[in-house]
C-alpha positions, -999 to 999 in steps of 0.1 A, spaced: 0 0 0 14 34 -9 19 62 16 -11 81 1 -34 50 3 -23 43 39 -30 78 50 -63 79 32 -74 48 51 -62 62 84 -81 94 78 -112 75 68 -111 57 102 -111 92 118 -136 107 93 -157 126 119 -126 140 135 -113 151 101 -146 169 95 -148 185 129 -113 200 123 -114 210 87 -152 215 82 -162 228 116 -191 249 102 -209 217 93 -226 191 114 -233 154 116 -266 140 103 -268 103 107 -239 86 88 -229 119 70 -212 152 78 -229 180 59 -214 214 51 -216 239 23 -183 232 4 -147 222 8 -138 257 20 -160 251 51 -189 274 41 -220 267 62 -246 248 42 -256 213 31 -242 207 -4 -211 187 5 -216 154 23 -189 132 38 -197 95 46 -185 89 82 -190 52 84 -187 23 59 -162 -2 45 -125 8 38 -130 7 0 -156 4 -27 -191 17 -27 -201 35 4 -166 37 18 -160 59 48 -143 92 41 -157 95 5 -173 129 -1 -193 146 -29 -204 182 -34 -238 180 -50 -236 216 -62 -204 213 -82 -200 175 -88 -166 175 -71 -158 143 -51 -129 124 -36 -114 110 -5 -103 128 26 -68 135 12 -85 153 -17 -107 172 8 -77 183 29 -59 195 -2 -88 215 -14 -96 229 21 -60 240 27 -54 249 -10 -24 226 -12 -9 222 -47 14 192 -42 8 157 -30 38 159 -6 23 190 11 -10 172 14 6 141 29 25 163 54 -7 180 64 -25 146 69 4 132 90 3 164 112 -34 160 117 -32 124 126 -8 133 155 -31 160 168 -55 156 198 -91 150 185 -110 183 183 -142 188 203 -173 204 186 -170 242 185 -196 261 205 -223 276 183 -221 314 179 -252 331 164 -245 353 134 -255 389 132 -286 395 110 -277 402 74 -293 433 58 -326 424 41 -321 417 4 -283 420 5 -258 397 -11 -249 384 24 -286 375 30 -286 358 -3 -254 338 5 -269 327 38 -301 315 22 -281 296 -4 -260 280 23 -289 266 43 -308 253 12 -304 217 0 -299 199 -33 -331 195 -53 -332 157 -59 -362 142 -42 -377 176 -32 -408 196 -42 -384 217 -64 -378 186 -85 -415 179 -86 -422 214 -98 -397 213 -126 -409 179 -138 -444 193 -139 -430 219 -163 -416 192 -186 -380 196 -172 -369 161 -164 -332 161 -172 -317 179 -141 -280 169 -145 -255 196 -139 -281 218 -122 -259 227 -92 -271 263 -94 -305 252 -81 -314 242 -46 -346 238 -24 -357 253 8 -387 237 25 -398 269 44 -386 300 27 -398 333 43 -424 351 22 -432 387 29 -467 394 18 -480 426 3 -514 443 2 -524 422 -27 -521 390 -6 -552 379 13 -544 374 49 -552 337 47 -528 333 18 -498 353 30 -483 324 49 -451 332 68 -432 306 46 -436 284 16 -414 258 -1 -392 274 -26 -369 267 -56 -337 287 -49 -314 296 -78 -279 311 -73 -270 343 -93 -233 345 -101 -209 367 -119 -186 356 -147 -160 345 -121 -185 322 -103 -190 344 -73 -225 343 -58 -240 378 -59 -276 370 -52 -304 344 -53 -338 340 -70 -367 324 -52 -397 307 -68 -423 299 -41 -442 267 -46 -475 253 -34 -473 225 -9 -478 198 -36 -449 211 -57 -470 210 -89 -475 248 -92 -463 281 -78 -475 292 -44 -509 311 -45 -494 344 -36 -493 378 -54 -456 376 -62 -443 340 -65 -409 350 -78 -384 374 -63 -347 380 -63 -323 395 -39 -287 406 -39 -267 422 -68 -283 410 -101 -273 435 -128 -250 419 -154 -252 385 -137 -275 354 -139 -283 318 -130 -257 297 -148 -259 262 -162 -225 250 -173 -193 270 -178 -193 292 -209 -162 293 -231 -168 302 -268 -206 295 -271 -234 305 -247 -272 306 -247 -289 334 -228 -325 342 -220 -348 356 -193 -363 327 -174 -349 298 -155 -375 274 -170 -369 288 -205 -331 280 -203 -337 246 -186 -361 238 -214 -334 245 -240 -310 222 -221 -335 194 -223 -326 192 -260 -291 207 -258 -277 194 -225 -241 203 -232 -248 239 -242 -238 264 -214 -267 287 -206 -276 316 -184 -310 329 -172 -309 367 -166 -343 366 -147 -359 396 -165 -359 414 -198 -341 444 -183 -314 422 -168 -310 403 -200 -303 435 -219 -276 443 -193 -259 409 -192 -221 409 -190 -206 386 -217 -176 364 -212 -145 378 -230 -139 344 -246 -173 343 -262 -175 341 -300 -212 330 -305 -243 339 -284 -277 323 -288 -305 345 -275 -337 328 -264 -364 354 -273 -397 355 -254 -427 364 -275 -436 397 -260 -424 433 -267 -401 434 -236 -385 402 -246 -379 414 -282 -364 447 -270 -341 429 -245 -328 405 -272 -322 434 -296 -302 453 -270 -280 423 -260 -275 413 -297 -262 448 -305 -239 447 -274 -226 413 -286 -220 425 -322 -200 455 -309 -178 431 -290 -172 409 -321 -196 381 -310 -220 365 -334 -255 368 -321 -282 343 -332 -318 343 -320 -338 313 -309 -375 318 -313 -402 296 -298 -433 285 -318 -455 295 -289 -448 321 -262 -414 307 -250 -393 276 -251 -409 261 -220 -444 265 -235 -431 247 -266 -417 219 -244 -449 214 -224 -474 217 -252 -456 205 -283 -431 180 -267 -394 175 -267 -391 163 -303 -409 193 -316 -388 217 -295 -356 200 -307 -367 203 -343 -376 240 -339 -343 248 -323 -321 228 -346 -329 248 -377 -319 280 -359 -285 268 -349 -251 273 -366 -245 239 -384 -214 231 -364 -233 236 -331 -259 210 -341 -232 183 -340 -215 198 -310 -244 204 -286 -274 185 -298 -276 147 -292 -285 126 -322 -316 114 -305 -329 149 -298 
C-alpha cells in the first residue's frame, strides 16, 4: 500500500474528527457530515460519509459536493480545504493532523442578522438550502416538462422560505413561509452575488398562491443563473424554466438565465465568447431585450443568433408540443457546427 493510500485509510477511520477539524461549520446528520463546500462554508451541499467499508461503494471518508459535482477521499478534501498544490504537502498536512488531539465540537455562535435583500442575506439563504433531488423543487420542474436535471448545481430547495406578503395577498394566503426553488445568481468568475426564489405550493406541482411568487435579492445586474461553464458559445434568456427547457434538447450547451428582460439586456458577456444564442420571449419586452443584447454582442465581435419559440417561450413549446418538436424547432436556428457539437443525435 502506498503512503497516500495508507494515510487515506487512516483518515477514513477518523472521518468525523477530520470533518470537525477542517469542516467545523458543518454538522453530523446520521452517517454523514454536511457542510456547504470544501472551504468550510455553512450549508448542506457537500456530504462526507462517516462510516462504511474501507474501500468500494459507500466507503467511509468519501465525499461529494452536490452543487459542483466534485468528489474524492479525505486527502482530496484536505488538499482543497488548505489549497495545497502538491501531494507531498497534502501528505505532510495529513500526517500532522493524525498526530493531533481530536477536536471537540465548537460552541455555536449566532451570526449577526444580514441586511434584508443584501448579497450576504442571499449567501446565507443559499448555504442553508439543499440539493433538489427528491424535493418539491424537482416535482415542480418535472411538472413543467423539465426532467433532465443533470448539472443543475445552481438550483437548490428550501422547505420553508420566508415570504413577505404585500397588500395584494389575502391574509389567509400570505403564509409566513412556503417551499421554494432557490437559484444562485453568479458573476462571470462564479462568485455568488444573489439568489432568485420561486415559491411553490405544498404539492410542488405549481407556484404558491401568492401575489408575487418570484423574487430575487442581492446584486443581479449583469449576472444570472448559470448552467454549465461558458467558453466560446453561450445561450442566454430571461427565465430559468426557459433555459432549462433548452437544455432538455441541448444538455451540453452552457446557458444563463438573466431573470428579467431588463437584466437580459444588461448581461455581462464572457471575454472568450464568439457566439451567443438569444432565447427570445414572444412579448415586446423580450424582443427589446434581445435586440439590445444582440447589439452589445456584435459590438464586442460576438456573433448573435436568435432562438424563437413557436409559442410564447421555449418552456411552453416543451410542455405543449413536446421535446421532439422543441428540438426540431431549435435545430434549424443553430449554426451547423453547433448542431453536431451540442445536440444529441436522438434529440
